[in-house]
C-alpha positions, 0 to 999 in steps of 0.5 A: 717203253720209250721208242729206241731209234737206231741207224746201222752205219755199217754191217760188218758180218754175221756170226751165226744164223738161227733156225728161225731166221734170226742172225747174230751180227756185228755192226756199227750202229748209232743209238738214239742219235749218239756216236756210232759204236760196235754192236753185237746182237741178234736181229730178225730178218730185215732188222725189224726186231732185235735181241739183247746185245752189247755195244763197244767203243773202239777201245773196248773192241781193241781190248776184247780182240787182245783178250781173244788173241791171248786165248788158246781156242 
């Protein structure tokens, strides 16, 4: 498996914590030197390991925000 390079540009916030110390976080990350995007995924302490997640452009995040605002939560 190829090495995945990432740079966390901004840590926006933590959505939840697990009993094993991992956190679900929303960050702005550049993957393999590409344009930074919003990223939602689980991280081990000190960001040494990561779980599966999703990346969103500004436009996609705005669309998601609009969808969530329309929901009756």
